C-alpha distance (Angstrom), angle and dihedral (degrees) to the residues before:
residue distance angle dihedral
M1 . . .
T2 3.78 . .
S3 3.80 121.5 .
L4 3.79 133.6 -171.7
I5 3.80 117.3 -154.8
T6 3.80 114.8 -172.8
G7 3.77 113.8 -146.0
G8 3.79 85.8 16.7
S9 3.80 100.2 147.6
R10 3.80 97.4 79.5
G11 3.79 145.5 13.3
I12 3.79 118.9 0.9
G13 3.80 92.4 -6.4
L14 3.79 91.8 57.3
G15 3.80 90.0 47.2
V16 3.81 88.4 54.9
A17 3.81 93.0 45.4
L18 3.81 91.5 52.3
A19 3.80 92.4 48.1
L20 3.81 92.1 51.0
A21 3.81 91.0 44.4
K22 3.80 88.1 57.6
E23 3.81 86.7 55.2
G24 3.80 89.4 57.2
H25 3.80 98.0 -106.7
R26 3.75 122.8 153.8
I27 3.79 101.3 -118.9
A28 3.78 130.3 -143.0
I29 3.77 114.4 -177.6
N30 3.76 126.7 -171.3
G31 3.77 128.7 -150.2
M32 3.77 144.0 145.1
R33 3.80 99.6 -118.1
P34 3.83 120.9 94.8
E35 3.81 112.4 -94.3
D36 3.80 93.3 -113.3
Q37 3.80 88.2 64.4
V38 3.81 94.3 57.2
T39 3.82 101.6 44.6
E40 3.81 91.8 111.4
V41 3.81 89.8 52.3
L42 3.80 91.5 50.3
D43 3.80 89.9 49.9
Q44 3.81 89.8 49.6
I45 3.81 91.9 53.2
K46 3.80 91.3 47.1
A47 3.80 90.8 49.7
A48 3.80 89.2 52.8
G49 3.79 90.1 64.0
A50 3.80 109.3 -84.4
P51 3.82 109.7 145.0
A52 3.82 89.1 -150.2
V53 3.80 134.4 12.1
L54 3.79 127.2 -161.8
Y55 3.80 129.5 -173.4
C56 3.81 116.2 -149.3
Q57 3.78 111.9 -169.7
G58 3.78 113.2 -157.0
D59 3.78 147.7 111.0
V60 3.81 110.9 -98.8
G61 3.79 87.7 -160.4
T62 3.82 92.0 70.2
E63 3.79 131.5 64.1
E64 3.79 90.8 -131.5
G65 3.80 92.1 51.2
R66 3.80 93.9 50.1
K67 3.79 92.2 48.3
A68 3.81 92.2 49.1
I69 3.81 91.3 51.8
L70 3.80 94.7 51.3
D71 3.80 94.2 40.7
R72 3.82 89.4 56.0
I73 3.81 91.9 50.7
R74 3.81 91.7 48.1
T75 3.80 90.6 50.6
E76 3.80 97.8 44.1
F77 3.81 103.2 31.9
G78 3.80 104.9 15.8
S79 3.79 94.1 -147.9
L80 3.79 143.3 47.7
N81 3.80 130.1 -157.1
A82 3.79 106.1 172.3
L83 3.78 135.0 32.3
V84 3.79 117.9 -164.9
N85 3.80 109.9 -168.3
N86 3.78 101.0 -154.7
A87 3.81 107.5 135.6
G88 3.77 112.9 112.5
V89 3.77 143.3 143.2
A90 3.78 136.5 -146.4
P91 3.80 120.1 -135.9
A92 3.79 111.0 -76.1
E93 3.80 86.2 -126.1
R94 3.78 124.6 21.0
K95 3.78 108.3 -126.9
D96 3.78 134.4 172.8
V97 3.81 113.2 -97.3
L98 3.80 86.7 -112.2
E99 3.80 88.0 63.9
T100 3.84 104.6 35.9
T101 3.79 110.2 137.8
P102 3.81 123.8 -136.5
E103 3.81 88.9 -126.8
S104 3.81 93.0 57.4
Y105 3.81 91.6 43.6
R106 3.81 92.9 52.4
R107 3.80 93.2 46.5
V108 3.81 94.6 50.2
M109 3.80 94.5 42.6
G110 3.80 92.6 46.9
I111 3.80 94.1 55.6
N112 3.81 101.0 30.5
L113 3.80 100.9 40.0
E114 3.80 115.2 8.8
G115 3.81 90.1 45.2
P116 3.81 98.2 55.1
Y117 3.81 92.3 38.1
F118 3.79 94.4 58.7
L119 3.80 95.8 33.5
T120 3.80 88.1 53.9
Q121 3.80 89.6 48.7
A122 3.80 91.7 53.2
V123 3.80 94.4 43.8
A124 3.81 92.1 45.0
N125 3.79 90.4 57.4
W126 3.81 90.1 48.8
L127 3.81 91.6 49.2
I128 3.81 90.4 50.2
E129 3.80 89.5 50.0
Q130 3.82 90.7 52.8
K131 3.80 92.5 44.5
E132 3.80 92.1 52.3
A133 3.81 90.3 49.6
D134 3.81 92.4 48.2
P135 3.84 119.8 20.3
A136 3.82 89.3 -161.0
F137 3.82 91.5 61.0
E138 3.80 115.6 116.7
G139 3.78 122.5 -154.1
T140 3.80 131.0 177.4
I141 3.80 137.0 -177.1
I142 3.81 121.2 -157.2
N143 3.80 124.6 -175.7
V144 3.79 118.5 -155.3
N145 3.78 101.5 -148.2
S146 3.82 130.6 162.0
I147 3.78 140.5 -119.5
S148 3.81 82.5 -109.2
A149 3.81 85.9 82.4
T150 3.81 85.6 81.4
V151 3.83 106.3 4.8
V152 3.80 111.5 84.7
S153 3.80 124.1 -130.1
T154 3.80 107.2 177.9
N155 3.81 92.0 -165.0
R156 3.81 93.2 62.4
G157 3.76 105.7 31.9
E158 3.79 95.6 153.4
Y159 3.81 89.9 58.4
C160 3.81 92.0 51.3
V161 3.80 92.1 48.6
S162 3.81 91.3 50.3
K163 3.79 91.1 51.7
A164 3.79 93.3 46.6
G165 3.80 87.7 53.2
L166 3.80 91.8 49.8
G167 3.79 88.6 58.2
M168 3.80 89.0 60.7
V169 3.81 90.7 47.0
T170 3.81 87.1 59.7
Q171 3.79 91.7 51.3
L172 3.79 94.4 45.6
F173 3.76 97.0 51.1
A174 3.80 93.3 40.3
A175 3.80 88.6 56.8
R176 3.79 93.8 44.8
L177 3.80 97.9 45.7
G178 3.79 97.9 44.5
E179 3.79 93.1 95.1
F180 3.80 89.3 58.9
G181 3.79 94.7 49.7
I182 3.81 91.8 -115.1
P183 3.81 110.4 138.0
V184 3.80 122.6 -151.2
Y185 3.79 119.5 -156.3
E186 3.76 139.1 176.7
V187 3.78 133.7 -148.3
R188 3.79 121.4 -162.8
P189 3.79 115.3 -158.8
G190 3.76 120.9 -160.2
V191 3.79 125.5 -154.5
T192 3.81 101.8 -14.7
K193 3.81 131.1 -179.5
T194 3.80 105.0 -114.6
D195 3.78 138.0 124.2
M196 3.82 87.4 -92.8
T197 3.82 91.1 63.8
S198 3.81 96.9 37.2
G199 3.79 91.6 99.8
V200 3.80 93.2 56.8
T201 3.81 99.3 42.1
D202 3.79 95.6 118.4
K203 3.81 91.5 48.5
Y204 3.79 94.2 53.0
D205 3.80 94.9 39.0
K206 3.80 86.8 61.1
L207 3.82 95.0 43.0
I208 3.81 92.7 48.9
E209 3.80 90.3 48.3
E210 3.81 87.8 52.6
G211 3.81 92.9 53.1
L212 3.81 105.8 -90.2
C213 3.81 90.6 144.7
V214 3.80 129.1 40.7
T215 3.81 87.7 -137.3
P216 3.82 99.6 55.8
R217 3.80 101.4 -133.8
W218 3.77 144.7 68.8
G219 3.78 119.4 -85.8
F220 3.80 117.1 -113.9
P221 3.82 131.5 -148.8
E222 3.81 90.2 -109.9
D223 3.82 89.4 60.8
I224 3.78 89.6 61.7
G225 3.81 92.0 39.6
K226 3.81 92.2 58.4
A227 3.81 91.7 51.8
V228 3.80 93.9 47.5
A229 3.81 91.1 48.4
S230 3.80 89.8 53.8
L231 3.80 91.7 50.2
A232 3.80 92.1 46.1
R233 3.83 88.7 53.0
R234 3.81 85.5 57.0
D235 3.78 91.7 -122.3
F236 3.82 86.4 154.2
P237 3.82 103.8 43.7
Y238 3.82 94.0 158.4
S239 3.81 96.0 49.9
T240 3.80 104.6 76.3
G241 3.78 114.7 156.2
Q242 3.79 93.4 25.3
T243 3.79 128.5 133.5
I244 3.81 123.0 -134.3
M245 3.79 112.6 -155.0
I246 3.81 113.9 -144.2
D247 3.77 98.3 177.9
G248 3.79 107.3 113.2
G249 3.79 89.0 -108.5
L250 3.82 93.2 -60.1
T251 3.80 93.1 139.5
I252 3.81 95.8 49.1
P253 3.83 105.8 115.5
R254 3.81 107.1 -118.9
L255 3.78 135.9 177.4
């Protein structure tokens, strides 16, 4: 099995890469940093059990970046079984929806929504090609979304809109790829300890202490990694298009 995890050099993406490495997958991770800055991460993934690790530098928000990523995987590995769309950014500056700038909106949407849409399109066509060449081939697409797809944050509206759109991307490709036996899933993390949430640690420490989540703790990248590994194993072959909530019960309506 060969898996590509976008944004796989840190945070949730690294948690997913490590979980899939433990399953024996060949791992390709994507990021923006130069390769010499992620050598320790690559070694960590290899130590977790990956028989081969590949770093694909590139911006998923651009056509050129997406092509470069997939061209590298084709050249080095020759095949791909699983795509995990994980790369994403928060607004550079959190602003009220009454003050969102077009520049911030375009940046967030380009990376968080346009990127996974067209990367999924390209990978889906490659998976179909492999399936038609070998009926026993198994391919899977997994989108790492966010509770922000449905939970409103008025100080980062562009992020919420991008995540709501990603939910529809999951549905669209699940419906389209069903005839090829290629399932598409989605996981939605809640409040998770990553560099993206480091600036709001005190806020969420207090909210969690006050009962924000049913499970009274932060989520961790390994929580998401375990779920993605299960989906990539095709433990749920009859559940394409479904969303797995990994939020400690945050989104359970409670009185």
